[in-house]
C-alpha positions in Angstrom: 0.1 -0.2 0.0 1.2 3.1 -0.9 0.6 6.9 1.0 1.3 10.3 0.7 2.6 13.0 3.6 4.6 16.1 3.9 8.5 16.4 5.0 10.2 19.0 6.2 13.1 18.8 3.7 15.2 21.3 5.7 14.2 24.3 8.5 12.8 27.5 6.3 9.6 29.2 4.9 7.0 26.7 3.0 9.7 26.3 0.9 11.1 24.0 3.2 7.5 21.1 2.6 7.5 18.5 0.3 5.1 15.9 -0.6 6.4 13.1 -1.6 4.3 9.3 -2.4 5.8 6.4 -0.6 5.3 2.8 0.3 3.1 2.6 3.4 5.2 0.7 6.8 3.8 -1.5 8.6 3.2 -1.6 11.9 6.4 -2.9 14.1 5.0 -4.5 17.6 3.5 -2.4 20.1 2.5 0.0 17.2 -0.6 1.0 15.7 -1.1 2.2 12.0 -4.1 5.2 12.1 -5.3 6.1 8.3 -4.9 9.9 9.0 -8.2 11.7 8.2 -7.3 15.0 10.3 -4.5 16.8 11.5 -3.9 19.7 13.0 -1.4 22.5 11.9 -0.2 25.0 14.3 1.9 27.3 15.8 4.4 24.6 17.4 4.5 22.9 13.3 6.0 26.3 12.1 8.2 26.9 14.7 9.4 23.1 14.2 9.3 23.5 10.3 11.7 26.5 11.0 13.8 24.9 13.3 13.4 26.5 16.5 10.7 24.8 18.3 12.6 22.8 21.5 11.1 19.5 20.0 12.1 20.3 17.0 13.3 16.8 15.3 16.1 16.3 12.4 15.3 17.0 9.1 14.1 14.8 6.7 10.8 15.0 9.1 7.0 14.8 8.5 5.5 18.1 10.9 2.5 17.3 13.6 1.8 16.4 16.9 -2.5 16.1 16.8 -5.0 13.4 14.6 -7.7 12.2 14.3 -8.4 8.6 12.2 -9.4 5.2 11.9 -7.0 2.2 12.9 -6.1 0.2 10.3 -3.6 -2.4 11.0 -2.1 -3.5 14.0 1.0 -4.6 14.9 1.8 -7.9 17.1 1.5 -7.3 20.3 -1.5 -5.0 20.6 -4.7 -6.1 22.7 -7.3 -3.4 23.6 -7.7 -1.9 19.9 -8.9 -3.3 17.0 -9.0 -2.4 13.2 -12.0 0.0 11.8 -12.0 2.6 15.3 -12.1 6.1 15.4 -8.7 6.8 17.4 -7.8 10.4 18.3 -3.8 10.9 19.4 -1.7 13.5 20.7 1.8 12.3 19.2 5.7 13.0 20.3 7.6 15.4 17.9 9.0 11.9 16.3 5.8 11.2 14.8 4.4 11.4 11.6 1.0 13.0 11.2 1.2 15.0 8.3 0.1 12.2 6.4 -2.3 9.7 5.3 -1.2 7.2 8.2 0.9 7.7 10.6 2.3 5.5 13.6 2.4 5.6 17.2 
């Protein structure tokens, strides 16, 4: 399966953003993959793109800390969650949310 996501290629303005299409990664043990329906974009995302937020990850990265979506696939060792469930998450700066699929 392929998915689309936004990446920050270098710290800077809007020109630092690039849309890429790539293979959707399978969730690892203890991870849940979510098909993202909506992801927030806010001041911390802009600050991370500029490289000035205290939790800015190294480039390249996918910006975004919050999302709402549908559980798509489970990694081994996950219980209490089923594919098809609605999910909302507030993720660390290292998780990809400005994508059509995210993992946590």
